N, C-alpha and C positions, 0 to 999 in steps of 0.2 A: 504494500500500500504506500502511495507517495506521501511523504511526510508533509509536503506543502499543502496537501488537500485538507489536512486537519488544522491548519493554522488560520486564525482570523485576522492576524496582523503580522507584520515583519518587524524584526529588530531594526530600530532606527539606524540610519546611515551615519549618524553622529557617533564616531568612535571614541569620543572623549569620556563616555560613561556617565554623562549627567542625566540623560533621560533615556532609560532603558525600558522599552515597552514590550511586555511579554505577551505571547500568544496564549490561548486557553490551555494548550498542552501539546508538547512533544519532546522527547529526549533530545533531539538535535537542536531544537531552539534553545534549550537550557544549557547546551554545551558551549555556547558562545563564550560564557565566562565560567571560570572555575568557581566551585562552591565557596571557597574561602575568600573570594574577591567580591561576592555579592552582599548587598545589605541584608539584614535579618528578615525583613518582610518579603524580599525577593526570594529568599531560600524557601520560605513557607509556601509561597505561590508555586515555586518550582516543583516541590514535592507533590503538591496537590495536582499540578498539571500532569505530572508523570502518571499518577493514578488514573486520572480521567482519560489520558491517551491510551493507557493499557486496557481500560474497560471498553473504550470505543473500538480498539483493535480487535478485542475478543468478540464484540457484537457483530462487526462487519465480517470477520473471517469465519465465525462459527457457522456450520451448516444449518439451514432453516429446516426445522422439523416441528411437528406438533407435539406438545408435551403430553405425556400419558397422564390420564387422570389419577390423582393421588388417592390411595386407599388407606393412608395412615389415619389412625384414630386420634392422634394428638397433633398439636401445632407447634412448630419450632419457633419460639419467640425470643431466642437468644439475641442479645444486643438490642432488644427493644425495651422501652420503658414498661415496667410491670403494671399489670392492672391493679388499680386500687381496690381493696376489698369493699364490696358494696352489695346490698340486697335490693338496690333500686335498678329495675330492669332498664329504664330509659338511660340512666347514667352509665350502666355497664355497656349498653349498645353503643353509646357515644364514644366511650373509651376504645371499644373494639374497632369502631370505624376509623379512629385515628391511627390504629396499628395496621389497618388494611385487612382486618379479619371480618369474615361474614358470620351469619347466624350459625352456620354449620361448624364453625371453628370455636364456638363458645367454650371458654375455660371456666370450670366451676370455681366459684369464689371460695376462698379459704376462711372467710370471716365466720365467726360463730353465729348461730341463729339467735334471734332476739330472745330475751328471757321469757319463760312461760308465765311467770308470776311477776306482778309489779313489785318494784323494790321500795322499801321504806326510805324516807328521807334520811340522809347521812347526817349524823350528829355525834358528839362525844358519848352520848348515852344510848345510841341506837344498838340494836341487837342484830346479829347476822340472820339473814332470811333462810330458814330451813327449806330443803328441797326433798322430794320423795326419793326413796331408795329404789334401786333397780329391782330388788326382790318385790317390793310393794307394787311397782308398776306392772311387773310381769304377772303377778297374781290377779290384779284387778283387770288385766286384759283378757283373762279367760272368760269364755261364755258363761253367763249365769244359768244355773240349773234350777228347775222348779222343785219345790219340796212338796211332800204329801201332807204336810202339816204347817201350822203357823208358828214360827219361832219367836222366842222371847229375845228382845234386843236390849242392848245397853244404850240408853238415850242420854246424851250430854247436852244440857240446856245452857244457853247464854241468857242473860237477863236484858240489859238495856239495849233497845233497838230490836230485840227479838220477841220477848214476852211483854215488855213494858217500855214506857218512855219517861225519862226524868227531865222535866222542863228546866229545872234549876238545880243542877248537880252540886254547885258550890255552896249555896245557902241552905238548900233543903235536899241533901243527898239521898235521903230515905223516902222522899215523897215521889210518887209516880202515877202515871195514867196507865191502866192495864190495856193490853191489846184486846180487841173484840174476841170473844169466845175463849179467853185464856183459862178461865176456871173450868170450863167444860173440857178443854184440851188437856189440862193437868190431871183431871179426874180420869180421862181415858188412858194416858200413858202410865200413870201410877198403878192402875189396875191391870195393865197388860204387859208392861215392860219394867226393866230396872232403870231408875232415873237418878242422875246426879246433876248438880248445878256447878258450872265453872264460869266464873266471871272475872274480869280484870279490875273490878272495883275492890275496894278494901273489904276485908272479911267482915268487919263490923257492919258495913252498909249492906253487903250481900245477905248476911244473916237476917237483918231487919226486914229487907224486902221479901225474903223467903217466908218469914213469919206472916207477912201480910197476904202473900199469894196462897199460902197454905195455913189458914188460921187454926185449924184443929190440930191437936197434938198427934192424933193418929196419922193424918196426912203428912205432917212434918217428919214423923219418924219413918215414913216409908221411903224417904230419900236415902240413897246409898251414902252420899256424902255431899258436903258443900265446900267448894274451893274458891278462894278469893285471890287477891293480888299477891299474897305471900307465897303462892305456889309456883310463881314464874321465875324463881331463882334470880331476882334482880338485886343489884347493888342498892345501897341506900339512896344514892343520887337517882338511879333509874326508877326506883319505887316512887320517888316524889315527882319526877317529871312525867310527861305524857308519852312515855316510851311505848313504841309499838311492840306488842307482845304476840306470841304465837302459841297456839294450843297443839302441842306435839303429843299425839295420842299414845306414844310409847310410855310416856310418863303415867298415863292412866292405866295402861295394861301392866305396868310394873308395880302398881300399887296393890299391896296385899289386901288392904281394906276393900278396894274395888273388886278385885278378883274373887274375894270371898262371897260376893253377891251373885256370882254366876250360878245358875241352877244346874248346869252340867258343862263339863269341859272348861273352857276359858274364854275370856273376852279378848277379841283380836279384830283384825280388819274385816272379818267375815260377818260380824254381828254387832258392830258399833256404829252409831249414827251421831254425828255432831251437828246440832241445829244452831245456826249462827247467821247473823246478817252480814258478817265480814268474810269475804273470800280470803283475804290475806291471813287472817288468824288461823285458818284451816289449811294453809298451803302445803304443809308437810304430808298430809293424807287427804288430798283433794277429792278423792272418790268416796270418802266417808263423810264429806261435808254436805249437809242439806242446807243450802244457802237460801234464805228468804229475804224479801225486801225489808229494808230498814224501817222500823216503825217510829214515826215522829208525831204520833197523836191521832192520826187518821189512817184508815186502810182503804184500798180500792173498793168500789161498790161491787155488790154481788156476794157470792159465797166468801166467807172470811178466809184469810190466809191460813189461819191455824186449822180450820176445817179441811182445807185442801191438803195441808201437811198430814193430818190424820189419815186421809184417804190414801195418800202416797205411802205412808208407813205400813199400811195394810198390804200394799203391793210388795214392798221391800221385804217384809217378814215372811213372805212366801217363797223367797229365793235362798239358795244355799250360800251365797256370798254377797253381802251388802255392797262391797266396793265394786264388784264386777257389774252388778245390776245398776248401781247409781252412775257408773261410768257410761254404760250403754244407754241408759234412760234417766238422765238427771231430772231433778224436780224443776218444773217451769210453770209459772203462774198462767202464762198465756195459753198453755196447752191443757189446762185443767178446766173442767166444766164449772161455770159460774152460775 
């Protein structure tokens, strides 16, 4: 190939070396001066020109042939800017376009998936958010099996926002408005299941509210136990602050007092139901949580929430595993008959 064909300019005829104009690239054009006689900028242009000339030479001299379609399952992106981890499809497509990659060349992001459960606000007094164990999730993923009888369940009750509403917790911490049908609901679960109360309020306030909800000594004694704020293993500072707490059911299942109430076998994820208005509090065993709307003094019209909960518990107790059934058919107000 003629070298002059690749040149866009000639070296100036002025041999005094004041104005040396370089062509885009060729080795011969750069050989007019020795490398050690050229200015620094000229040397960089010279090296770049050599590379361009070599690439052009390979393009012109290479035989023309159709490239065989690639069957590789991966894309070689060495020397390319890496894709930024992202779960945004539009952003990822834009980045791929900049690299010259198509949809068929998509590279799976290495970014971790978003958290399943919302995180509590970080503060010096915050607690780590517990997550379900692999064993728990595996068992709850099994298909639920129908029982030939109705089982007795361990029902763990929350108070504020679930069974009642405290409009002025600071000045009147023991005064509350009961949720509609709460007394009827308590009568049902106390006569059918084993019941304990677990609240994040102080034990003094929890006990006082329980005495109002269960005014007779007989009903009060039917509770398995009453747990208040002292059961969350908080530091003195965390106890005083509004620290987000979590109801980890292993703590209940490890309690000898609670286990002694089981009519046969033991309490575990197959026969325990936590009724609470907070999803976050039950995030350690999410498929044992029967989450209901927070009660703030009024309930939706129609059949009461607690009446719907009663109907749902009748379904749950007919299954071999509470967690597997509640995972596959969680409690939802909008799906219940009102």
